[in-house]
N, C-alpha and C positions, 0 to 999 in steps of 0.2 A: 617786603610785603607791608602794606599799610594795616594798621590795627583794625579798622572797620572791615577790610577785606578778609582778614584772618577770622574775625567774628562771623562773618558771612559764610566762610568755608566750613567753620566748625559746626554751625547750625545746619548748613547744607548737608554735612555728613550725618547729622542726626535724622534729618528728613529722609535721606537716602536709605539708611539702614531700616528706618521705620516702614518704608514702602515694601520691603522684601517679604515679611511674613503675611502682610495683607494681600499682596499680589499672588503669592504662591498659594495661600489658602483659598483665595477666591478662584484662581485658575484651576485648582483641583476640585472645585465645587464643594468645598468644606466651609462651614461657618467658623468664625474666629472673633475674638474680642475686638471691639472698636468703641470709639467715643459715642457712637450712636445707639449702642445696645442699652438694655435696662438690666441692672444698673450700669452706667457708663464705665467702660473699661473692664467690666467683669462679665457681663452677659454676652451672648453670642449674637453676631450680626450675620446676615446672609452672605453667601459668596459674592453676590452682585454688589452689595454695599462694600465689601472688602476690596473688590477690584477697583471700584470708584475711589475709595479712600486711599488705596495704595497708589493709584495713578496720580491723584492730587498731591500726595507726598512726593512722588517722583518729579512732578512738574515744579514743585516748590524747590526741591533739591537742585534741579537744573538751573532755576533762576538764581539761587543763592551761590552756586558754585561756578557755573559757566557764564553767567551774564553779569557777574560782579568782578571788577578788577580784570586781571589777566591771568586766570588760573592756568597753571602749566603742570602737566603730569610728570614732567622731569624735574620739577623744583621740589626738593625734599621738604622744605618748609610748608609748601602748599599741601603736599600729601600727608605730612604728619598732622597738620592742623585739621584737615577734613577727616583723616583716619582716627584722630583722637575723639572727635564727635561721634563717629561711628562706633568706636570701641566702648565709650562711656554709655551711649544709649543702648548698644547691644547687650552689655552686661546687665544694665537696669531692666531691660525688657525680658531677658532670660530669667532673671530672678522673679519678676512680677508675673509673667505669663506661665512660668514653670509651675506656679501654685495651681493653676487651672488645668494644665495639660500634662501633668505628671513628669515634668522635667527636673524637679528638685527632689532629691532624696533627703531623708531626715538628717544626714550627716553633712550636707553641703554648708559651706561657710556663708 
């Protein structure tokens, strides 16, 4: 795997995992934090804005993962690279958004 393809897969994983909470919240008709809220990333955006933002993240993930290089689901290096981006961003998002949505208890690390 070329270095630039690996970087693309890593960031593709970040965009892929970021699409999930926005799409799920939006499809459930619930507001959720987005960069378009006031204050950005803290206030709530409408469900429609979240569906649009989640879909854009999904489209970017597709471009970064599926249209760059020759991504193969059976290639462990490819999966580990994209999965690392997903895991890192997922943990960061859980910590950040847990403050607003009751997901962090006082004893969490």
